[in-house]
C-alpha positions as CSV (number, residue, x, y, z in Angstrom):
1,X,0.0,0.0,0.0
2,X,1.4,3.4,-1.0
3,X,1.2,6.6,1.0
4,X,-0.5,9.5,-0.9
5,X,1.9,12.0,-2.5
6,X,1.6,15.4,-0.9
7,X,0.4,18.1,-3.2
8,X,2.7,21.0,-4.1
9,X,1.5,24.2,-2.3
10,X,0.2,27.0,-4.6
11,X,2.3,30.1,-4.7
12,X,0.5,33.5,-4.8
13,X,1.6,36.4,-7.0
14,X,0.7,39.0,-4.4
15,X,4.3,40.1,-3.7
16,X,4.7,41.0,-7.4
17,X,1.4,42.9,-7.4
18,X,2.4,44.8,-4.3
19,X,5.8,45.6,-5.9
20,X,4.0,47.0,-9.0
21,X,1.6,49.1,-6.8
22,X,4.4,50.5,-4.8
23,X,6.2,51.5,-8.0
24,X,3.1,53.2,-9.3
25,X,2.6,55.1,-6.1
26,X,6.2,56.3,-6.2
27,X,5.8,57.5,-9.8
28,X,2.6,59.4,-8.8
29,X,4.4,61.0,-5.8
30,X,7.2,62.0,-8.1
31,X,4.9,63.6,-10.6
32,X,3.1,65.5,-7.9
33,X,6.3,66.8,-6.4
34,X,7.6,67.7,-9.9
35,X,4.4,69.6,-10.6
36,X,4.8,71.5,-7.3
37,X,8.4,72.3,-8.1
38,X,7.5,73.5,-11.6
39,X,4.7,75.8,-10.2
40,X,7.1,77.3,-7.6
41,X,9.8,77.8,-10.2
42,X,7.6,79.5,-12.8
43,X,5.3,81.6,-10.6
44,X,6.7,85.1,-10.1
45,X,4.6,85.7,-7.0
46,X,3.0,89.0,-8.1
47,X,-0.5,87.9,-7.1
48,X,0.7,87.4,-3.5
49,X,2.5,90.7,-3.0
50,X,0.8,93.2,-0.9
51,X,-1.0,96.2,-2.4
52,X,0.4,99.6,-2.3
53,X,-0.8,102.9,-0.8
54,X,0.7,105.9,-2.4
55,X,3.3,103.8,-4.3
56,X,4.8,102.0,-1.3
57,X,4.8,98.3,-0.9
58,X,3.2,97.0,2.3
59,X,5.3,93.8,2.5
60,X,8.8,95.0,1.5
61,X,10.5,93.8,4.6
62,X,9.7,90.1,4.2
63,X,10.4,89.7,0.5
64,X,14.0,88.6,0.9
65,X,13.2,85.9,3.4
66,X,10.2,84.6,1.4
67,X,12.4,84.3,-1.8
68,X,14.9,82.2,0.1
69,X,12.2,79.9,1.5
70,X,10.6,79.7,-1.9
71,X,14.0,78.7,-3.5
72,X,14.6,76.0,-0.8
73,X,11.1,74.6,-1.3
74,X,11.6,74.5,-5.1
75,X,14.9,72.6,-4.7
76,X,13.5,70.3,-2.1
77,X,10.4,69.4,-4.2
78,X,12.5,69.0,-7.4
79,X,14.9,66.7,-5.6
80,X,12.0,64.7,-4.1
81,X,10.5,64.4,-7.6
82,X,13.7,63.1,-9.1
83,X,14.3,60.6,-6.3
84,X,10.7,59.3,-6.2
85,X,10.4,58.9,-9.9
86,X,13.7,57.1,-10.1
87,X,12.7,54.7,-7.3
88,X,9.3,54.1,-8.9
89,X,10.8,53.3,-12.2
90,X,13.3,50.9,-10.6
91,X,10.5,49.2,-8.7
92,X,8.4,48.9,-11.9
93,X,11.1,47.4,-14.1
94,X,12.8,45.2,-11.5
95,X,11.4,41.8,-10.6
96,X,11.1,40.9,-7.0
97,X,13.0,37.9,-5.7
98,X,10.9,34.7,-5.8
99,X,10.7,33.1,-2.4
100,X,12.5,29.9,-2.0
101,X,10.3,26.9,-2.7
102,X,9.7,24.6,0.2
103,X,11.8,21.5,0.0
104,X,10.1,18.7,1.8
105,X,11.0,15.0,1.7
106,X,8.6,12.3,2.6
107,X,9.7,8.8,3.3
108,X,7.8,5.6,4.3
109,X,9.3,3.0,6.5
110,X,7.9,-0.1,8.2
111,X,7.9,1.9,11.5
112,X,6.1,5.0,10.2
113,X,6.3,8.0,7.9
114,X,9.3,10.3,7.9
115,X,8.9,14.0,6.9
116,X,11.9,16.2,6.6
117,X,13.0,19.5,5.0
118,X,12.3,23.2,4.9
119,X,8.7,24.1,5.7
120,X,8.6,27.8,4.7
């Protein structure tokens, strides 16, 4: 009498799907950051400047500080866009490592059944 042969466990493709979803999310984040950097770089800021009374600017003291913060934000968003887009592309075009298949050996002896191996 022979013992039944154990069936091979089915492997899911969920890790590959998660990998693709993460890559797409990184691309989306990169495009949003790039759009923000582009808007900051091309907007001259005239609409935000204070009005004038008798030809004098109402916010002339804070203009230098605001330009420095604006430049830092533009550089930060541009850098985030490049890094996120590159990471997303790498994730989309690379293949995740396949998990090691379980290696299980089954043996039958007059005394009983012997099962050995890697049960991952």
